[in-house]
C-alpha positions in Angstrom: -11.1 0.3 -16.8 -10.4 -3.2 -15.2 -12.3 -4.5 -12.1 -9.5 -6.0 -9.5 -10.1 -8.9 -7.8 -8.1 -10.0 -4.5 -6.8 -13.0 -5.7 -4.7 -10.5 -8.1 -6.2 -11.5 -11.6 -7.8 -8.9 -14.0 -11.5 -9.1 -14.7 -11.6 -7.4 -17.8 -9.2 -5.8 -20.4 -7.5 -2.4 -19.7 -4.9 0.0 -20.9 -1.6 -1.7 -19.5 0.5 1.0 -21.6 0.2 3.6 -18.6 3.0 3.9 -16.7 2.4 3.2 -12.9 4.8 4.4 -10.0 5.3 2.7 -6.7 7.2 4.0 -3.8 7.9 1.3 -1.3 9.6 2.5 2.3 10.7 -0.2 4.8 10.7 2.6 7.7 14.5 2.5 9.3 16.1 -0.4 7.5 19.3 1.5 6.9 22.1 0.8 9.5 25.8 1.6 10.0 28.3 -0.9 10.0 29.4 -2.5 12.9 29.8 -6.2 11.4 27.2 -6.7 8.9 24.0 -4.8 9.4 20.6 -6.3 9.3 19.8 -5.3 5.7 23.1 -7.7 5.0 22.3 -10.8 6.9 18.7 -10.8 6.3 17.5 -13.1 3.1 16.0 -10.5 0.7 15.6 -12.1 -2.5 13.0 -9.7 -4.2 14.5 -6.2 -2.7 18.1 -8.1 -4.6 16.3 -8.5 -7.7 15.1 -4.9 -8.3 18.6 -4.0 -6.9 20.1 -6.4 -9.6 17.5 -5.8 -12.5 17.6 -1.8 -11.6 19.6 0.9 -10.5 21.1 2.1 -7.4 22.8 4.7 -5.4 22.6 6.5 -1.9 19.8 9.5 -0.9 20.9 12.0 1.5 16.9 12.4 2.9 18.1 14.3 6.2 19.3 18.0 4.6 21.7 19.5 7.1 19.8 21.4 10.3 17.3 19.2 10.3 16.4 16.3 12.9 16.6 12.5 11.9 12.8 11.5 11.5 10.2 10.1 9.0 8.7 13.6 8.9 11.9 14.9 7.5 13.0 12.4 5.4 9.3 11.4 3.5 9.2 15.1 2.7 12.2 15.3 1.2 11.5 11.9 -0.4 8.4 13.0 -1.9 10.3 16.1 -3.5 8.9 18.8 -0.8 11.5 20.9 0.7 11.5 20.4 4.5 13.4 23.3 5.1 10.8 25.5 3.4 7.7 23.4 4.3 8.4 21.6 7.5 5.9 23.1 10.7 6.5 19.8 13.1 5.2 16.3 13.4 2.0 17.1 15.8 0.0 19.0 12.7 1.1 16.1 10.2 0.0 13.3 12.3 -3.2 15.3 13.3 -4.2 15.9 9.5 -3.7 11.7 9.2 -6.1 11.5 11.9 -8.2 14.1 9.8 -8.4 16.4 12.8 -9.8 19.9 11.7 -7.2 22.3 12.5 -7.1 26.3 12.4 -4.0 28.3 11.6 -4.0 29.3 15.5 -3.8 26.0 17.0 -0.6 23.9 18.4 -0.4 20.5 17.6 1.4 18.3 19.7 2.7 14.7 19.4 1.3 12.6 22.6 3.1 9.4 23.4 1.8 7.2 26.2 5.0 6.4 28.1 6.3 4.4 30.7 8.7 6.2 33.6 9.9 5.0 36.7 10.5 8.2 38.9 11.8 10.6 36.5 13.7 7.9 34.6 12.3 7.2 30.7 11.7 3.0 30.8 9.6 2.9 27.5 8.6 5.1 24.7 5.9 3.1 23.9 4.1 1.6 27.0 5.1 -1.4 25.8 3.3 -1.0 22.6 -0.4 -0.4 24.3 -3.1 -1.5 22.5 -5.0 1.1 20.8 -7.9 -0.3 22.5 -6.1 0.5 26.0 -4.3 3.8 24.7 -8.2 5.1 23.7 -9.4 4.7 27.1 -6.9 6.5 28.8 -6.9 9.5 26.3 -10.8 9.4 26.8 -9.6 9.8 31.1 -7.5 12.3 29.8 -10.1 14.5 28.6 -12.5 14.1 31.2 -9.8 15.1 33.8 -7.8 17.9 32.6 -9.9 20.6 31.4 -11.6 21.4 34.6 -8.3 20.5 36.5 -6.4 23.2 34.0 -9.2 25.6 33.6 -7.5 28.7 35.4 -4.1 28.8 33.2 -6.4 27.4 29.7 -8.6 30.7 30.7 -5.3 32.9 31.5 -3.6 31.2 27.5 -7.1 31.8 26.1 -6.7 28.4 25.0 -8.6 24.9 25.1 -7.1 21.6 24.7 -8.3 17.9 23.5 -6.6 14.9 23.3 -7.1 12.3 20.3 -6.8 8.8 20.2 -4.3 7.6 17.3 -2.8 3.8 16.8 -1.4 2.2 19.9 0.8 4.8 22.0 0.7 7.2 19.2 -2.1 10.1 19.9 -2.1 13.9 19.6 -2.6 16.8 21.6 -4.3 19.8 20.1 -4.2 23.0 21.7 -6.6 25.3 19.8 -6.4 29.0 20.0 -2.9 29.0 21.1 0.6 29.0 19.4 3.5 27.2 21.4 7.0 26.7 20.7 8.6 24.2 22.8 11.3 21.9 21.6 11.3 18.5 23.2 13.3 15.3 21.9 11.4 12.2 20.9 10.8 9.7 23.7 12.4 7.2 22.2 15.8 9.5 22.0 15.9 9.8 25.7 15.5 5.8 27.0 17.0 5.1 30.4 17.4 9.0 30.9 16.5 11.4 33.6 13.2 13.3 31.8 13.3 17.2 31.7 9.8 18.6 31.8 9.0 21.4 29.1 9.7 25.1 29.4 6.5 26.5 28.8 4.0 26.6 31.9 0.8 25.1 30.2 2.5 22.2 28.9 4.5 21.3 32.1 1.2 21.5 33.8 -0.7 19.1 31.2 2.2 16.8 31.6 2.3 16.4 35.6 -1.2 16.4 35.4 -1.5 13.7 33.0 0.5 11.8 35.3 -1.8 12.1 38.4 -4.5 10.6 36.2 -2.7 8.0 34.6 -0.9 6.6 37.2 -3.8 5.2 39.3 -5.8 4.6 35.9 -7.3 0.6 36.4 -6.1 0.0 32.8 -2.8 0.3 34.2 -3.6 -1.8 37.4 -3.5 -4.6 34.8 -0.7 -4.1 33.4 2.9 -4.8 34.4 4.9 -2.2 36.0 7.6 -2.1 33.4 4.7 -1.1 30.9 2.2 0.9 32.2 1.6 3.8 30.6 1.5 6.3 33.6 2.4 9.7 31.9 2.6 11.4 28.6 5.0 12.7 26.4 4.6 15.9 24.5 6.9 16.4 21.2 7.1 17.5 17.7 4.7 20.6 18.3 4.0 23.2 15.1 0.8 24.4 13.1 -0.6 22.9 10.4 1.6 23.3 6.9 0.7 24.7 3.6 2.2 22.6 0.6 1.1 22.3 -3.1 -0.5 19.1 -4.2 1.4 16.0 -5.6 0.1 16.6 -8.9 2.6 19.2 -10.2 4.9 16.1 -10.8 2.6 15.4 -13.9 0.8 12.1 -12.3 -3.1 11.7 -12.0 -3.3 11.0 -8.5 -2.3 8.7 -5.8 -2.6 6.9 -2.5 -0.9 6.5 0.6 -0.6 3.1 2.9 0.5 2.9 6.2 -0.6 2.7 9.7 1.1 5.6 11.1 -0.5 8.6 11.1 2.3 11.0 10.2 2.9 9.5 6.8 -1.3 9.6 6.5 -0.6 13.2 7.2 1.5 13.7 4.6 -0.5 12.1 2.0 -3.4 14.4 2.9 -1.1 17.3 2.8 -0.3 16.8 -0.6 -3.6 15.6 -1.9 -2.9 11.8 -1.7 -5.7 9.6 -1.2 -5.6 7.9 2.5 -6.4 4.0 2.4 -7.3 2.5 5.7 -6.1 -1.0 5.8 -7.9 -3.5 8.4 -5.2 -4.5 10.9 -2.3 -2.2 9.9 -0.8 -2.0 13.0 2.4 0.3 12.6 4.4 -2.9 13.9 5.7 -6.4 12.9 2.2 -8.1 12.9 0.5 -5.7 10.5 -1.5 -6.7 7.4 1.2 -7.0 4.8 -0.8 -8.8 2.2 -4.0 -6.3 2.6 -1.7 -3.3 2.6 -0.3 -4.6 -1.0 -4.0 -5.8 -2.3 -5.0 -2.0 -1.5 -2.1 -0.6 -3.5 -2.5 -2.5 -6.8 -6.3 -1.6 -6.3 -5.3 2.2 -6.3 -3.0 1.6 -9.0 -5.9 0.9 -10.9 -7.3 4.3 -10.5 -4.4 6.3 -10.0 -0.6 6.5 -11.4 1.3 6.6 -7.9 1.1 4.9 -4.7 3.3 5.1 -1.4 3.4 1.7 0.8 5.1 2.3 4.1 5.7 -0.3 6.8 6.7 0.9 10.2 7.8 -2.4 11.8 12.0 -2.3 10.8 12.4 0.9 12.5 10.2 -0.5 15.7 12.6 -3.3 16.1 15.5 -0.4 15.6 14.0 1.5 18.6 13.8 -1.9 20.9 17.3 -2.4 20.1 16.4 -6.2 18.8 19.0 -7.0 16.0 16.8 -10.2 15.2 13.7 -9.1 15.4 15.0 -5.9 13.0 16.1 -8.8 10.5 12.5 -10.7 10.8 11.0 -7.3 10.1 13.4 -6.8 7.1 12.9 -10.4 5.8 8.8 -9.8 6.1 8.7 -6.6 4.7 11.1 -8.3 1.5 8.2 -11.3 1.4 5.3 -9.7 2.1 6.0 -6.4 0.3 7.8 -6.2 -2.1 7.5 -10.2 -3.6 3.9 -9.7 -3.7 3.8 -6.1 -5.2 6.8 -7.2 -7.7 4.1 -10.5 -8.8 0.8 -8.2 -8.7 2.5 -5.3 -10.9 3.5 -7.9 -13.5 0.3 -9.5 -13.7 -1.5 -6.0 -14.0 0.4 -3.8 -15.5 3.0 -4.0 -18.6 4.8 -0.8 -17.3 5.8 0.5 -13.9 8.6 1.4 -11.8 9.6 1.1 -8.5 11.5 3.1 -6.2 12.5 1.3 -3.1 14.4 2.2 0.1 14.5 3.2 3.4 13.4 6.7 4.7 16.6 6.7 7.1 18.7 5.0 8.9 17.9 3.7 12.4 21.1 2.0 13.8 20.0 -0.9 16.7 23.1 -0.4 18.3 21.6 3.5 19.0 18.0 2.7 19.4 17.5 6.4 17.3 17.3 7.8 14.0 20.3 9.1 12.4 21.1 11.3 9.5 23.1 8.9 7.3 22.3 8.6 3.8 20.5 5.1 2.8 20.2 3.3 0.0 17.6 3.1 -2.4 17.2 1.5 -5.9 14.7 2.0 -9.1 13.2 -1.0 -10.9 11.8 0.2 -14.7 9.9 -2.8 -16.3 10.8 -1.1 -19.3 14.1 -1.4 -18.6 15.1 -4.0 -16.3 18.6 -5.5 -17.0 18.1 -9.2 -18.1 20.3 -12.1 -17.4 23.0 -9.6 -15.5 26.1 -11.3 -14.6 26.5 -9.1 -11.1 24.1 -10.0 -8.9 24.0 -7.5 -6.2 22.3 -6.9 -2.4 20.0 -4.2 -1.3 22.4 -3.4 1.4 24.0 -0.5 2.2 27.2 -1.6 0.9 26.2 -2.1 -2.4 24.1 1.1 -2.7 27.7 2.9 -2.5 29.0 1.0 -5.7 25.8 1.8 -7.6 25.4 3.7 -10.8 23.4 6.8 -9.6 26.0 7.4 -6.7 25.3 9.9 -3.8 22.3 12.2 -4.7 19.6 14.0 -2.5 16.4 12.5 -1.8 14.7 15.6 -3.1 15.5 14.7 -6.8 14.6 11.1 -6.4 10.6 11.7 -7.3 12.1 13.3 -11.0 14.4 10.2 -11.3 11.4 8.1 -10.8 8.8 9.5 -12.7 10.7 11.1 -15.4 12.7 8.1 -16.2 16.0 9.9 -15.6 17.8 7.3 -14.5 
């Protein structure tokens, strides 16, 4: 087995005939035609190379009846039917954070949000720093348990807030199963908020506002970026899914700044790699993700590299920022992965795609089919006269056509192209 140096070179010989599989996800890169899409505007020579030298198609990543989101989409891409295995976003995020859960616990995604009166102003409190968020989450743990003691006792429940990355945090309600459907906060930007129907959840949200409004962290922040309330959504119980090894690979890794993606990886038995400086925004550690991914492939057959930045730009509604995020993904993830793979391995396949569409004009996810391309180092088209771009329009004309995302892993791992 070779030792991998961070300069991308092999220190000794290894078995190069072992096929390696790479899944590259640019979260929310796809858009809807309204003039040119960000993918069409962006300069993406490396993704265009994969599109020209590989095979393209369009995938339905959101099954009918499911809400559009990364949880549903990535489960579909990995071959897990969300209609069978999905139990909620919250427990997946908790799994990503390594939080122990029992079957009687309910877990919610807990955003730190900005509200003005009863109107949702910002779903991320101005992309609050992880350090500030942790201090606020700790304040909630100290203040809310005593305040909510009576209702917790009546429900036979306990609560615990866990800090995550930036505004993305988790609330675990232990010993109590709760069904409550609240929309993601980015879906209600500029709208009057509606509190949860469940009595305990409603009291938790109201109490959070009392604690956060006057906190010293918020006294230092601009009014439009104050983390002055929590928003609970994506609630559910811990899922039970078969391991990814059922596909015949020896094992694999997940590399992402997003707890949700890490949680999916842990649920299916993939190693979760922590990359210093991975933020979930455009300032993430791209090069670190690539070097860790290549190192993973020296031990395993499969790696998933996920970048959140295009999706975040879409939620903000910033077209130019989304274009920049896509170009950074192309140059600093796709390009460097291509270079690293070619220097380390003779045989490898890459599946490149968004997980779902997040149109800038809508600022939220949609269930529109998304483009994908599969590149095989042994079957790459040489000197193709027909160059094409990696975008929504080109994918519609691709060789593979329109497929359900649930068969993508079979196409990638079994070479059914």
